[in-house]
C-alpha positions, 0 to 999 in steps of 0.5 A, spaced: 081 068 091 082 071 098 087 076 099 087 077 107 094 073 108 097 078 103 094 084 106 096 082 113 103 081 111 103 088 108 100 091 114 105 088 118 111 090 113 108 097 113 108 097 121 115 095 121 117 100 117 114 105 121 117 103 127 124 103 124 123 110 121 120 112 128 127 109 131 131 112 126 128 119 128 129 118 135 136 115 135 139 123 136 134 123 142 136 116 145 144 118 144 143 124 147 139 121 153 145 115 154 150 121 154 146 124 160 146 117 163 153 116 162 155 123 164 150 123 170 153 117 173 160 119 172 159 126 175 155 123 181 162 118 182 166 124 181 162 129 186 162 123 191 169 122 191 171 129 192 166 129 198 170 123 201 177 127 200 175 134 202 171 132 208 175 127 211 181 132 211 176 137 214 173 133 220 176 126 220 169 123 220 169 117 215 162 114 217 159 121 216 163 122 209 161 115 207 154 116 208 154 123 205 157 121 199 153 115 198 146 119 199 149 125 194 151 119 189 144 116 189 140 123 188 145 125 182 143 119 179 136 119 180 136 126 177 140 124 171 135 119 169 129 124 169 133 128 165 135 123 160 127 121 160 125 128 158 131 128 153 127 122 149 121 126 149 118 122 155 117 128 159 110 126 161 112 119 163 118 123 168 112 128 170 108 122 172 114 118 176 115 125 180 107 125 181 107 118 182 113 118 187 109 122 192 103 118 191 107 112 192 110 114 198 103 116 201 100 109 199 106 105 201 108 109 207 105 105 212 107 098 208 114 101 208 114 105 215 120 101 218 124 102 211 123 110 211 124 110 219 131 107 218 133 111 212 131 118 216 135 115 222 141 114 218 140 121 216 140 124 223 146 119 225 150 122 219 149 129 221 148 129 229 154 124 229 154 121 236 159 116 234 165 116 229 168 110 225 171 105 230 168 108 236 166 103 242 159 104 243 153 100 247 146 100 245 142 095 249 146 089 250 150 090 244 157 093 245 163 093 240 166 098 235 162 101 229 164 099 223 159 102 218 153 107 217 148 104 212 142 107 209 138 102 214 143 099 219 149 101 223 154 095 223 157 094 230 163 089 231 162 086 238 168 084 242 166 076 241 167 078 233 159 078 232 157 082 227 151 086 229 146 090 224 142 095 228 136 098 225 138 106 225 131 107 228 133 103 234 140 107 234 136 114 234 131 112 239 135 108 244 140 110 250 147 110 246 153 110 250 160 112 247 166 110 251 171 113 246 168 120 244 172 123 250 178 118 250 177 116 257 173 112 262 173 112 270 173 105 272 173 102 280 173 096 284 172 094 291 177 090 295 176 088 303 181 088 308 181 086 315 178 090 321 185 090 324 189 093 318 191 100 318 186 103 313 190 110 311 196 105 310 192 101 305 189 107 301 196 109 301 199 103 298 193 102 293 194 109 290 201 108 290 201 101 286 195 104 281 199 110 279 204 107 274 199 103 271 193 107 270 193 112 265 193 119 268 189 124 264 190 131 266 189 132 274 184 126 274 189 121 279 187 115 282 183 115 289 181 110 294 175 111 299 172 107 305 165 104 302 163 100 307 164 097 314 162 090 312 161 084 316 168 081 316 172 086 312 172 094 311 171 095 304 175 100 300 173 102 293 178 105 288 177 109 282 182 110 276 181 113 269 183 109 263 184 111 256 179 108 252 181 109 244 183 102 245 177 099 249 179 092 249 186 093 251 186 100 255 180 098 259 178 091 260 186 089 260 188 094 264 183 093 270 185 086 270 192 088 271 190 093 276 186 089 281 192 083 280 197 088 282 193 091 288 192 084 291 199 082 290 202 088 293 197 088 299 199 081 301 206 083 300 205 088 305 202 084 310 195 086 309 189 081 310 184 080 305 179 075 309 173 072 306 166 073 309 165 070 316 158 066 317 155 066 323 151 061 326 146 062 331 143 056 336 136 058 339 135 052 343 141 051 348 138 045 351 139 041 345 146 039 343 149 042 337 150 037 332 157 038 329 163 033 328 170 036 329 176 032 326 182 032 330 187 027 329 188 021 323 187 016 328 179 018 329 179 017 321 184 012 319 182 012 312 183 019 311 190 021 308 
């Protein structure tokens, strides 16, 4: 009688018993490793929360604090995983992972070059801090409020309610304009008056009109200069400063209000705001000039 099936069953049974014994013997290590993992998670969460509270109160830069807390939490969790593997007797695997991490970084560095570049860009932005949360910035053609700094992208909310996620490498490399860092910006506009008008009086009227509206920052008061003697107007350029903490209201709406008020006051004071004069030259005086002049309704009875 063939006893092969019986020996196979016996072998499987003995193997299961051996695996079970090994598992039971490893329970303390597994429990210790799980304890390390749980402890590392809660320690990382606690340190991350502590960084947020203390750093926000210290320098009032939520953007930097969020990025730093996320990075710290991720690093501590990775350290906890490595310690847990060593506690389970998998130190060789842990060392292999660490060694492989360096090799993988070299091998996959070319494939994931953009990801690594954006992550390093995020670190540079977090520590260099060219902007803070809710600052109004401009990068390329995008202008809006900074909403978040992530590991890979910078989140910008534009004025037309678009969510733009710019790679951190672009934010680091491209010229960046921060409109709200100093809380002020200089604005200007041009208005043209007639040659017959008094330029000195017009400048005085414009400055007196702007001062109650525009935000006067320190000693930077509005002023107006003659910019150009154009074909039909004397162009006056007016400079004034505005508060940029609320860019949409403090800059865009204020500029519109200032221009409307200046136009209204100049017209009220009797200043002319002429349009451009078009000059037509006729180089052959021997030929009649082809033009019709509308004089009366009798010439054009259908015109009402």
